N, C-alpha and C positions, 0 to 999 in steps of 0.2 A: 504494500500500500504506500503510495507516495504521500509525503507529508506536506501537502499544499494547503495554504491558508487563503481561501477565496474571499474572505470578508475581513473587515476591521472589527475590533471589539467595542461595541457600544456598552455604555455603563450608566446606570442610574442608581442612586442610593436613597434610602428612606422613601420608598415608592408611594406609600399611601399617605393621605392627609392626616389620618389618625392611626398611626401604626399600633397594632397590638404588640409588636416587637419591631426593632429596626430590621429592614430587609433590603438587601442589595441585589441587583440583577446585572448580568452581562449578557450580551446578545449579538447576533450577526448584524453588522451595519456596513455601510460603504463610505461614510464620512471619514475624513482623516483623523487619526489619533493624535493626542497631545499628552503632555506629561500629567500624571495624576499621582497622588500619594495615598497609600493605604497604611495607616498606623505608622507613618514615617518612612515606609519603604516606597521608593520611586518606581513607577511603572508607566504604562501608556494605555490610553483608551479614548474612545470618542464619547465624551461625557454628554448625555442628553440627546444623542443622535437619533435619527429615525431608524426604524428597522429596515434591513434590506428588503427589497420588494418581491422576493421569491419564496416567501414562507408559505405555509406554516412550518415551524421548526420543532425538532425534538427538544424537550426540556429536561434538565438535570437539577434536582433539588439537592442542595448541599447542607449537611449538618456538621457543625464544627465540634471540636473536642472540648472536654471539660475546661471551664474557665477561659475559653477562647473567645473568638468574635467572628463576625460574618466575613471578614477579609482573610481568614486563615489560609484559604486556598485560592486567593485571587489570581495567582500565577496560573493555576490550572483552569480557572474560570475563563480567563482571557484567552488561553490557548484553545479551549473548546468553542468559545464564542466565535473566534476567527475561522473555525471549521464547521460552523453551521448549527451550533447548539445554543439554546437559551440556558443560562445558569442562574438559579435563584438561591440566595443564602440568607435565611433568617438568623437573627442573633437570639439564642435561647434565653428565655427569662429565668433568672435565678441561677444560671450556670454560664456565666460569662466573665470577662476580665474585670468588669466593674462590680458585679454582684455574683458571688459564688455561694450564696446561701443554700442552694440545692445541688451543688456539684457532687457528682458520684453518689447520689442518693436515689430513692425510689422514683424521682422525677424521670430517671432514665427510661422507665417502662410506662410512664403515664404522660407527663406534661410534654416531654420532648417530641414523641411521635405525634401527639395532638397538635403541636405547633407546626409541624411539617405539613400535616393534613390541612390546617387552616391556611398556611401560606399558599398551598396549591389551590385551595378554594378561592382565595382572594385573587390570585393571578388569573385563574380561569374566568372569573367574573369581571375582570378589569376590561373596560371598553376598548382600550387600545391593545393591550397585551394578550388578552384572552384569545382573540382570533389568530394571533401569531403562534399559538401553541398547537402542535400536533398531538391531539389527545390520545392517539394510539401509541405514542412514543414518549412515555413519561417514566423517567428513571430517577434513582436516588443514590447519593454518594455521601459517605461520612467517614470521618477520621476519629479513631479512638472511641470515646463515648458516642461520637456521631456514627461510627460504624455499627455500634449496638443499636442506635436509634433507627438506622435504615433497615437493619435486619428485623426489627420489630415491624416496620411497615411491610416487609416482605412476608410476614406471617410467623416469625419466631415467637413462640410462647415462652418468654423469659420466666424462669422458675425462681422466684424469690426465696423459696425454702432451700433450694440447692445452694444459692448464694450464702444464706445464713449457715448452712451446714459446713460449707467449705471454710468459712471464716471462724467458726468455732474451733477449728483445728489449726488454721494457718494464719491467724491474725498477726502474729509477731513477724512472720516472714513475707507478708504481702499487705503492707500498710495501705498502699494505693487503693486496692480493691476493698479492703476490709474496714477502713476507718469509718465508713458509714453503712456497714452491713445492717440489714433489717433486724429489728428486735422482735420479740414475740408480739408486742403491741402493734408493730407495723404489719406483721402477718395477720393478726386478728382483723385489722382494718381492711386488708385486701380480701379476706374471707367475707367480711360484711358487705363490701362494695361489689366484689366480682365473683364471690362464691368459692374462692380458693387463692393460692399464692401465685397463680399463673394469670397474667394479664394479656389479652389479645388486643393489638392495635393494627391489625392487617388492613392495608388499603389496596383494594382490588385494582386501582388505577395504575399502580406501580408495576412496570413491565420488566424491570431488571434493577439490580442494586450492585454497588461497589463498596466494599468495606475495607478501609485502609487502616492497618494495625488496630483491629477492633478490640474493644475492651469487654469485660464481663462475660468471657467465655465460661467462667465458673457457674453461670446460671443456664448454660446450654445443656440440653439432654436430647437423647434420641427422639423422644416423643415431642419435645418442644420444637424441633426442627423438621418434623416429619411432613408438615403440610406446605412447606415452601416449594413452589413449583415454577419459579421464574429463574432466568439466568442470574448467576452470582459470580462476581470476581472479588477475590481477596488479595489485597496487596500487603505483603508482609515486610517488616524491617528485618534486615539481616541480623542486626544486633539491637533488639528491643530492650533498652535498659530500664524501662518503666514497667512493662507488663511481662509477666512470666510466660514464656512461649508455650509451655506444656499445658497451661490451663486457659490459654487464649487462642492464638492463631492455630497452633498445632491441635488443640482440642476441637476447634471447629472443623479442621481438615479431617480428623479421625471420624467425627460424627457424620459429616456430609459424604464421606466415602465416594468421591468421584462425581458428586452432584454439583460441584462448584469448581471454578478455575482458581488456582492459587499461584501467585507470582511473588517470589522473594527478591527484594531489591538489595543488591550487594552494596555494602558500605553505608547503609542507611540505619539510623537510630529512630527512636520513637518520634522525635521532633524534627526529623529531616524532611517531613512533609509540610512543615510550616515555611513561611517566606524566609528568604535569606536574611541573616541577622544584620541589623544596623549596629554601629558602635555603641549606641545607647543600650540596645537590647543585650549586646555582648557584655557590657559592663554591669548591668543591673539584673539581668536574667540569663546568666551564662549557661545554665542548664538547657535552655532552649536552643543553644547553638551547637550541640554535640552531634557530630557525624562520625562515622567509623570507617574511614578508608576511602571515601569519595567526597569531592566537594559538592555542596548543596545544589549548585546549578546542574551538575551532571545527573544527580539523583532526580531532580525535577524533570529533566528532559526524558529520562527513562520512564518515569511515572506517566508523563503526558502521552508518550507513544503507546504504552501498554493499555492505558484507559481508553484512548481514542480508538485503538484497534478493536478492543472489546466492544465498545459502544457501536461502532460501525457494523460489526458483525451481528450484533443484536438487532440493529436497525434494519438490516437487510434480511434477517431471518436465518443467517448462517449458524448463529448460536441460539438455541431455544431451550426453554426449561423442560423439565421432564413431563 
């Protein structure tokens, strides 16, 4: 597949007059790009440009990682927009860089997927943007906690009791996953609201998902993944210093047993899928700048090509779910 960019990357932020959450979109345009900054990182896009006139286009919904923001994968959003995809990224309430009050908590199985569904509802109802969306080609992509979020949209029945059981044994060696593990009171609430510890947030409109270094594999079971029937791509970090591989990416791989495509990116760490670090980020949040044998630009180019190839094969029907 030739890596040709027939469009420029249109860009709009805070799309709605009364945002339920901040939401940014990138999309195919033909107007020239100019310099833009996303959280201090310089890039280029055609801010406020008109859509290219040969739509409708497939859409990819982005879900950022815990304590992140809607611009975490802007580099990938721009790349896909230049190749004919609309990309929409909401900033999750209570789990972002300004407000982490619900980070890595049960919001992962309730609020986050609901926000993604609402974002899609709003976009489809938008007078200008709705007609630009190919409703037969709606995809979702997420990083880390965002990977778990899009798996929920695909039909993963996240088992909160399995999460609790894992952390009763492994809390000391897996603080990231276990610091907010559900208590008995949390599980009682899930039973009262949903009838059990498994919460379904499947969205039948989602035709394929991409999970980048997905978190919360400890809540994945054979039964919980059994109903997913759409194409799936997992992008793994070669050295994930945040998530234990055997209970996250490797665990998903074992349970899915050939039902999903897995690609491991050499030289990548958990945060290699974030934008290139600025001097300010490197000085104040150095842990976000760790890569393991490859520079971040090279890692990003690999990820772009892997994801673009997968999406194009899904779009043409070459890759199908079971």
